[in-house]
N, C-alpha and C positions, 0 to 999 in steps of 0.2 A: 536400470531401475525405472520402473513405470510410476508416474505420478498421477494421482487423481486430479483432474482439472475441472474447476467450476468456472462458468462463464457469467457474464452480466445477467443473462437470462435466468440462470440459476439463482442469483442473488435476488432478482425481482420476484421469482416464484416463492422463495423461502420467506422473503419479507411480506409478500401478500398473504401467505398462509399464516404467518405469525401475527400480523396486524388485522387479519380477517377482513381483507379488502379485495377488490378485483385486481387481477394481474395488470389489466390495461391502465387502471388508475395508478397503481404502484410503480409501473414502468416510468411514467413521467416524473415522479418524485425521485426515484433512484437516478434517472438520467440527469435531473437537475442537480442533485448532490455531487455526482461525478464531474459534471461540467464545471460546477463552482470550484471544486477541489483543483481541477486542471487549471482553471484561470488563476486561482490564488498561487499555485506552485509556479506558474509561468511569469509571475510578476518580475519586474526588472530590479530585484533586490539581490545583494550579494549573499546575505544570510537570511533565510526565511524559515519560519517554524509554524506549523499548524498542529496544535495540540487538541486532541479529542479525548476528553476524560473517559476512563474505563475502556479505551480502545487502543490508543497509541499516539505517536508523534511522527509527523512527516516533516523532514527537514530538507532544505536545499542548501548545499554547501559548494563553495568554489573549489576547484582543483588547481594546482600549480601547473605551469607549462613544463613539459619535459623536452629539453633541447637535444638530448642524446638518447632517445628511446631506440629500440632495435626491433626491426621486423624479424620475427623468428623464422620465417621461411627463407628469406634471402640474406639475413644478417646485415641488411642495409640499415644504416643509421638514419632515423627519421625524426622530424620535429613534431611533437604533439602539442597543439595549442591549449591554453587554459580553457576550462569549461565549467559548467555547473552540474552537479550530480544530485540525485535524490536519495534519501535514506529514510527507512521506516524503522522505528523503535517500538516494539509492542508494549502495550500497557500491562498492568498487574494481572488482570483477568486472563489475558491471553498467555502470559508467561506462566501463570499457575496451571492452566490447562495443559500446556506443553510439558511441564515438569512432572505432572502426575503419572503414576504407573499406567502403562497402556497408551499414553499419549493424549487421551481426551477424557473429558468428563461428560457426564450425562448432560443433555441439552438443558434440563431444568437448573442444574447447578451453574452452568456457564451462561449467564444472562448478560449479553453484551449490550442489550437495549435498556438496562436499568441504569438510569443516570442519577 
């Protein structure tokens, strides 16, 4: 299965077009938002939640250690230490667009920037 892939550059272009600004100016803003999200998600908290209304929720959750995990290639028993994992839960607008027939709505109907 082939996936369509968008990069940060695509996000910058789409945002610049939508906000009617220059790509160069928009790139700094988008980079700032992503850097801020990375820093917030990297905080030393066990449970962390970033809620962005009309978009979704980013969560950081701890996982338990697995003392008897198995390497599927060698069947060797290995220890997997506890760690933190990220999870994204989409908001109402994204869920609605994914549930609609055909998978997407028109761009006018799906306004993620209306807060």
